[in-house]
C-alpha positions in Angstrom: -2.7 -38.9 -0.9 -1.3 -36.5 -3.6 -2.9 -36.7 -7.0 -1.1 -35.8 -10.2 -3.4 -34.8 -13.1 -2.5 -34.2 -16.8 -4.5 -31.3 -18.3 -3.7 -30.4 -21.9 -0.3 -32.1 -21.6 0.6 -30.1 -18.5 1.1 -32.1 -15.3 -0.3 -30.5 -12.2 -0.1 -31.7 -8.6 -3.3 -31.4 -6.6 -2.9 -31.6 -2.8 -5.7 -33.3 -0.9 -8.4 -31.3 0.8 -8.4 -31.8 4.5 -11.9 -32.4 5.9 -12.6 -31.7 9.6 -13.3 -34.8 11.6 -16.8 -33.6 12.4 -17.9 -32.9 8.8 -21.4 -34.2 8.0 -21.8 -35.3 4.4 -24.9 -35.7 2.2 -24.6 -39.1 0.5 -25.3 -39.3 -3.2 -25.1 -42.4 -5.4 -24.7 -42.2 -9.2 -25.5 -45.0 -11.7 -24.9 -45.2 -15.4 -27.7 -43.9 -17.5 -27.9 -47.0 -19.8 -27.6 -50.3 -17.9 -27.4 -52.4 -21.0 -24.3 -53.1 -23.1 -24.3 -51.5 -26.5 -22.1 -54.3 -27.9 -23.6 -57.6 -26.7 -26.9 -56.5 -25.3 -26.2 -58.0 -21.9 -26.7 -56.1 -18.6 -23.6 -54.2 -17.4 -22.1 -55.3 -14.2 -20.6 -53.1 -11.4 -16.9 -53.6 -11.2 -15.8 -50.8 -8.8 -17.0 -47.9 -6.7 -15.4 -44.5 -6.9 -15.8 -42.3 -3.8 -15.5 -38.5 -4.1 -16.1 -35.8 -1.5 -17.1 -32.4 -2.9 -17.6 -28.9 -1.5 -20.8 -27.4 -2.7 -22.7 -24.2 -1.8 -25.3 -26.4 -0.1 -22.8 -28.3 2.0 -20.4 -31.2 1.8 -21.4 -34.1 -0.5 -20.2 -37.7 -0.5 -20.6 -39.0 -4.1 -20.4 -42.8 -4.8 -20.0 -43.5 -8.5 -20.8 -47.0 -9.6 -18.4 -48.1 -12.4 -19.5 -50.8 -14.8 -18.1 -52.9 -17.6 -19.3 -55.6 -20.0 -21.2 -58.5 -18.6 -18.7 -61.3 -19.4 -15.1 -61.7 -20.6 -16.2 -62.5 -24.2 -17.8 -59.1 -24.5 -15.5 -56.6 -26.3 -16.7 -53.9 -23.8 -15.6 -56.0 -20.8 -12.1 -54.3 -20.6 -13.6 -50.8 -20.9 -14.8 -49.1 -17.7 -17.9 -47.0 -18.0 -18.7 -44.2 -15.4 -21.9 -42.3 -14.8 -22.1 -39.2 -17.0 -23.7 -37.3 -14.2 -20.4 -37.2 -12.4 -19.0 -34.5 -14.8 -22.1 -32.4 -14.0 -21.1 -32.2 -10.4 -17.4 -31.2 -10.5 -14.3 -31.1 -12.6 -12.2 -34.3 -12.8 -10.0 -34.6 -9.7 -11.6 -31.5 -8.3 -13.0 -31.1 -4.8 -15.1 -28.0 -5.6 -18.5 -28.4 -7.2 -19.5 -26.6 -10.3 -21.8 -24.3 -8.3 -18.8 -23.1 -6.3 -16.5 -22.7 -9.3 -19.2 -20.6 -11.1 -19.9 -18.6 -8.0 -16.2 -17.6 -7.7 -15.9 -16.9 -11.4 -18.9 -14.6 -11.3 -17.5 -12.7 -8.3 -14.1 -12.4 -10.0 -15.2 -11.2 -13.5 -18.6 -9.5 -12.8 -17.9 -8.0 -9.4 -14.0 -7.9 -9.6 -13.6 -9.4 -6.1 -10.0 -10.1 -5.0 -8.8 -13.5 -3.9 -9.0 -12.5 -0.2 -12.6 -11.4 -0.7 -13.7 -14.6 -2.4 -11.9 -16.8 0.2 -13.5 -14.9 3.1 -17.0 -15.0 1.5 -16.8 -18.8 1.0 -15.6 -19.4 4.5 -18.3 -17.2 6.0 -21.3 -18.2 3.9 -20.6 -21.9 3.0 -17.9 -22.9 5.5 -15.6 -23.7 2.5 -12.0 -23.0 3.4 -9.5 -23.1 0.6 -6.1 -21.5 0.1 -5.2 -18.6 -2.2 -3.3 -20.8 -4.6 -6.3 -23.2 -4.9 -8.5 -20.2 -5.7 -6.1 -19.1 -8.5 -5.8 -22.7 -9.9 -9.6 -23.1 -10.2 -9.8 -19.6 -11.8 -7.3 -20.7 -14.5 -9.5 -23.6 -15.2 -12.6 -21.5 -15.2 -11.3 -19.0 -17.8 -11.0 -21.5 -20.8 -14.4 -23.0 -19.9 -15.9 -19.5 -19.9 -14.3 -18.6 -23.2 -15.5 -21.8 -24.8 -19.0 -21.1 -23.5 -19.2 -17.6 -24.8 -17.9 -18.6 -28.3 -20.4 -21.4 -28.6 -22.4 -20.6 -31.8 -25.8 -21.5 -30.3 -25.0 -19.2 -27.3 -24.0 -16.3 -29.7 -27.2 -16.8 -31.7 -29.3 -16.8 -28.5 -27.6 -13.7 -27.2 -28.3 -11.7 -30.4 -31.8 -13.1 -31.0 -34.4 -10.5 -31.8 -31.9 -8.0 -33.2 -32.1 -6.6 -36.7 -28.3 -6.2 -37.1 -25.1 -6.3 -35.2 -22.3 -3.8 -34.8 -18.7 -5.1 -34.6 -15.4 -3.6 -33.5 -11.8 -4.7 -33.9 -8.8 -3.4 -32.1 -5.3 -4.6 -31.4 -3.6 -4.7 -28.0 0.2 -4.9 -27.9 2.0 -5.1 -24.5 5.4 -4.0 -25.8 7.0 -3.5 -29.2 8.2 -6.7 -30.7 5.6 -8.8 -29.0 2.5 -10.3 -30.6 -0.5 -8.1 -31.0 -3.8 -9.5 -29.7 -6.6 -8.6 -32.0 -10.1 -8.7 -30.4 -13.4 -8.8 -32.3 -16.4 -7.9 -30.2 -20.0 -7.1 -30.7 -20.9 -3.7 -29.4 -24.7 -4.0 -28.7 -24.4 -7.0 -26.4 -20.8 -6.0 -25.3 -19.7 -9.6 -26.0 -16.3 -10.7 -27.3 -16.6 -12.9 -30.3 -13.0 -14.1 -30.5 -9.4 -12.9 -30.1 -6.2 -14.0 -31.8 -2.6 -13.0 -31.5 -0.8 -12.0 -34.7 2.9 -11.7 -35.2 2.4 -9.3 -38.1 -0.3 -6.6 -38.8 -0.1 -7.2 -42.5 -3.3 -6.9 -44.6 -3.5 -10.6 -45.4 -3.4 -11.7 -41.7 -5.8 -9.1 -40.5 -8.2 -10.0 -43.3 -8.3 -13.6 -42.2 -9.7 -12.4 -38.8 -12.3 -10.3 -40.6 -13.2 -13.3 -42.8 -13.6 -15.4 -39.6 -16.0 -12.7 -38.3 -18.0 -12.9 -41.5 -18.3 -16.7 -41.2 -19.6 -16.2 -37.7 -22.2 -13.7 -38.7 -23.6 -15.5 -41.8 -25.2 -18.5 -40.1 -27.0 -16.3 -37.6 -28.9 -14.5 -40.4 -28.2 -11.1 -38.7 -26.4 -8.7 -41.0 -23.4 -6.6 -39.9 -24.4 -3.0 -40.3 -21.4 -1.2 -38.8 -17.7 -1.7 -38.1 -15.6 0.4 -35.7 -11.8 0.4 -35.4 -8.8 2.7 -35.1 -8.7 3.1 -38.9 -5.5 1.1 -39.3 -4.8 0.7 -43.1 -4.8 -3.1 -42.9 -8.2 -3.1 -41.1 -9.7 -0.6 -43.5 -8.7 -2.7 -46.5 -9.8 -5.9 -44.9 -13.3 -4.6 -44.0 -13.7 -3.2 -47.4 -12.9 -6.6 -48.9 -14.9 -8.8 -46.5 -17.8 -6.5 -45.8 -18.4 -4.4 -48.9 -20.9 -1.6 -48.4 -20.8 -1.8 -44.6 -20.0 1.6 -42.9 -16.7 1.8 -41.2 -16.5 4.3 -38.4 -13.7 5.7 -36.2 -13.7 4.6 -32.5 -14.5 7.4 -30.1 -11.5 6.7 -28.0 -9.1 6.8 -31.0 -10.8 9.9 -32.4 -10.4 11.8 -29.1 -6.8 10.7 -28.7 -5.8 11.8 -32.3 -7.8 15.0 -31.9 -5.9 15.8 -28.7 -2.5 15.5 -30.3 -2.2 19.2 -31.2 -3.3 20.2 -27.7 -0.7 17.9 -26.1 2.0 19.2 -28.4 1.2 22.8 -27.6 1.1 21.9 -23.9 4.5 20.2 -24.2 6.1 23.3 -25.8 4.6 25.5 -23.0 6.2 23.2 -20.3 9.6 23.6 -22.0 9.3 27.4 -21.9 8.3 27.3 -18.2 11.2 25.0 -17.3 13.6 27.4 -18.8 12.6 30.1 -16.3 13.6 28.0 -13.3 17.0 26.7 -14.4 19.7 27.0 -11.9 17.7 25.5 -9.0 19.8 22.4 -8.9 23.0 24.5 -8.6 21.6 26.3 -5.6 20.7 23.0 -3.9 24.2 21.7 -4.5 25.7 24.9 -2.9 23.6 24.4 0.2 24.5 20.7 0.5 28.2 21.6 0.1 28.1 24.2 2.8 26.5 21.8 5.2 29.2 19.1 4.5 32.0 21.5 5.1 30.5 22.9 8.3 32.1 22.6 11.8 31.8 19.4 13.9 28.2 18.8 15.3 29.0 20.3 18.8 30.4 23.5 17.5 27.8 23.7 14.7 25.0 23.4 17.3 26.5 26.1 19.5 26.9 28.3 16.5 23.3 27.8 15.5 22.1 28.6 19.0 24.2 31.8 19.1 22.9 32.8 15.6 19.3 32.1 16.7 19.8 34.4 19.8 21.2 37.2 17.6 19.1 37.0 14.5 16.1 34.9 15.3 15.0 31.4 14.3 14.3 32.2 10.6 18.0 32.1 9.6 18.5 28.8 11.4 16.2 26.8 9.1 17.3 28.5 5.8 19.1 25.4 4.3 16.0 23.2 5.0 13.8 25.8 3.4 15.9 25.8 0.3 15.8 22.0 0.0 12.0 21.8 0.6 11.5 24.6 -2.0 13.6 22.7 -4.5 11.7 19.5 -4.0 8.4 21.3 -4.4 9.5 22.9 -7.7 10.8 19.6 -9.1 7.4 17.9 -8.3 5.7 20.6 -10.3 8.0 20.3 -13.2 7.8 16.5 -13.4 4.0 16.3 -13.2 2.9 14.7 -16.5 -0.4 13.2 -15.5 -3.9 14.3 -16.6 -4.1 13.7 -20.4 -5.6 16.1 -22.9 -8.6 17.0 -20.8 -6.4 18.1 -17.9 -3.2 19.2 -19.6 -0.2 19.1 -17.1 1.1 22.4 -18.6 -1.9 24.3 -17.3 -1.4 22.9 -13.8 2.3 23.7 -14.0 1.5 27.4 -14.9 -1.0 27.6 -12.0 1.5 26.0 -9.6 
């Protein structure tokens, strides 16, 4: 059987999980929490049974959900099927993995940075749960919005910052390429927790200030004042913080400060590399001459005989001269094109040493 689910308007095909024939299941029966009809007061009657087989960290589970409806046809609730609420506490709708497995894999992915292969192998070794790579990725895509909603839940934020006198916030924009939306992220520095993120088409003051106003609305109900902001000192951010958080200090981020401070160093290093490259000009012309000589040489048999004769007369050093020239040129080009290292390890210094 192939199941097609509709999640947020996007249809997704879920292939069935193939259980081995010798699988031993732990049976679990679920009933509705309230057996009485809220409309007519009569006792709800069982109309169907839904069977689900789930993979959990404690072994396979066979869940039987008893579905109920109104006691008689005259009851308005007779056409509405009620399921046990405990079913959603076991697994996602249409899912075969229990919540404990989903959370286990999410923790290994984001806290320990395990790869798909590592998570798949660990599940197979420790819990005998065998799933494919695409199934692991699909459940991870479902786990991410659940995790984001959990972390942005106001009671969770309040509990995470309980006991603190004040909070420190930071805002920064991430743009993959020019012309694309910039993702602005607001996070709390003490707990290292992301509050929220939003993509903006424009970095105008009005749009950025809306994000800062949202941060103020998040901070006010908690009763914990914001005593510090950190950013890259973008003009729109500076004006927005001054308007929404008057009197709150606004500091320069350490990463942005070091990057801007290093600009003179990198500029001087770039000029030094230009001067050094001028001293080795003409290397390409020498390599072209060697290649041209080899192309116009005699046929292979005569060329080999000539090299053997030259080696007997002058020694083996002259025989490998073209190869030495090419290797030397490749080494020099590698030195000239080395641009890694950043301001703490300027490539110009390494070029001078090389």
